[in-house]
C-alpha positions as CSV (number, residue, x, y, z in Angstrom):
1,M,-206.4,-130.9,-39.3
2,D,-204.4,-133.5,-40.1
3,R,-201.0,-133.4,-41.2
4,P,-198.0,-135.4,-42.2
5,T,-196.5,-137.4,-39.8
6,K,-193.6,-139.8,-39.4
7,Y,-194.2,-143.2,-39.0
8,K,-193.0,-143.8,-35.4
9,V,-194.7,-140.8,-34.0
10,L,-197.9,-141.4,-35.6
11,L,-197.9,-145.3,-34.3
12,K,-196.9,-143.5,-31.0
13,L,-200.2,-141.0,-30.9
14,L,-202.5,-144.2,-32.0
15,A,-201.2,-146.4,-29.2
16,K,-203.4,-144.6,-26.9
17,F,-206.5,-145.8,-28.6
18,E,-205.3,-149.3,-28.7
19,V,-203.8,-149.5,-32.1
20,Y,-200.4,-151.6,-32.3
21,E,-198.4,-153.1,-35.5
22,D,-198.5,-156.8,-36.1
23,K,-194.9,-157.4,-37.1
24,K,-195.5,-160.9,-37.8
25,R,-198.1,-159.9,-40.4
26,A,-195.7,-157.2,-42.2
27,K,-195.1,-157.9,-45.9
28,G,-192.5,-155.9,-47.8
29,S,-192.8,-152.4,-47.2
30,E,-196.5,-152.6,-45.5
31,R,-197.0,-153.3,-42.1
32,L,-200.6,-154.3,-40.5
33,W,-201.8,-151.9,-37.8
34,I,-204.7,-153.1,-35.7
35,R,-206.9,-151.6,-33.3
36,K,-208.6,-153.5,-30.7
37,Y,-212.0,-152.2,-29.5
38,P,-213.1,-152.4,-25.9
39,D,-215.8,-155.0,-27.0
40,G,-212.8,-157.6,-28.2
41,T,-213.4,-157.1,-31.9
42,K,-210.5,-155.8,-34.0
43,R,-209.8,-153.8,-37.2
44,S,-206.9,-153.7,-39.2
45,I,-205.2,-151.5,-42.1
46,P,-201.8,-151.9,-44.0
47,V,-199.3,-149.1,-43.6
48,T,-196.5,-148.2,-45.7
49,C,-193.3,-148.1,-44.1
50,H,-189.8,-147.4,-45.6
51,G,-187.9,-146.9,-42.1
52,E,-189.5,-145.5,-38.9
53,N,-188.8,-142.1,-40.0
54,Y,-190.9,-142.3,-43.2
55,V,-193.4,-139.5,-43.2
56,I,-197.0,-140.8,-43.5
57,G,-199.1,-138.2,-45.8
58,V,-202.2,-136.8,-44.9
59,G,-204.3,-139.1,-47.0
60,L,-203.1,-142.1,-45.3
61,I,-203.5,-140.6,-42.1
62,K,-207.4,-139.4,-43.0
63,A,-207.7,-143.1,-44.1
64,I,-206.3,-144.7,-40.5
65,R,-208.6,-142.4,-38.6
66,R,-211.8,-143.3,-40.3
67,R,-211.0,-147.1,-40.7
68,F,-210.3,-146.8,-36.8
69,A,-213.2,-144.5,-36.3
70,L,-210.8,-141.8,-34.9
71,T,-212.4,-138.9,-36.6
72,E,-214.3,-136.0,-35.4
73,K,-217.5,-137.3,-36.6
74,D,-216.5,-140.2,-33.9
75,G,-215.9,-137.7,-31.3
76,I,-212.1,-137.6,-31.6
77,L,-210.8,-134.0,-32.0
78,D,-207.8,-133.2,-34.0
79,E,-206.3,-131.7,-31.0
80,E,-207.2,-134.8,-28.8
81,F,-205.7,-137.2,-31.7
82,Y,-202.3,-135.7,-31.9
83,S,-202.1,-134.6,-27.9
84,K,-199.1,-137.0,-26.5
85,K,-201.1,-137.7,-23.7
């Protein structure tokens, strides 16, 4: 089950799924997160950031997981998504 998570913690969790922040494409309080897939394609989503300790709400986390195909429907269980390995 998704839960609110700090910006820097969520970005670190997503790194294991080849997600990174493109700092060159940031604008105002939004940052662009990009996921690179094994076949070379990429998908992106803008994420609100008011500092690294800013808490990302459940709604945005669900949208990120759907956009990057990281849901249980896609085979990524909540336990795997939130594990720090």
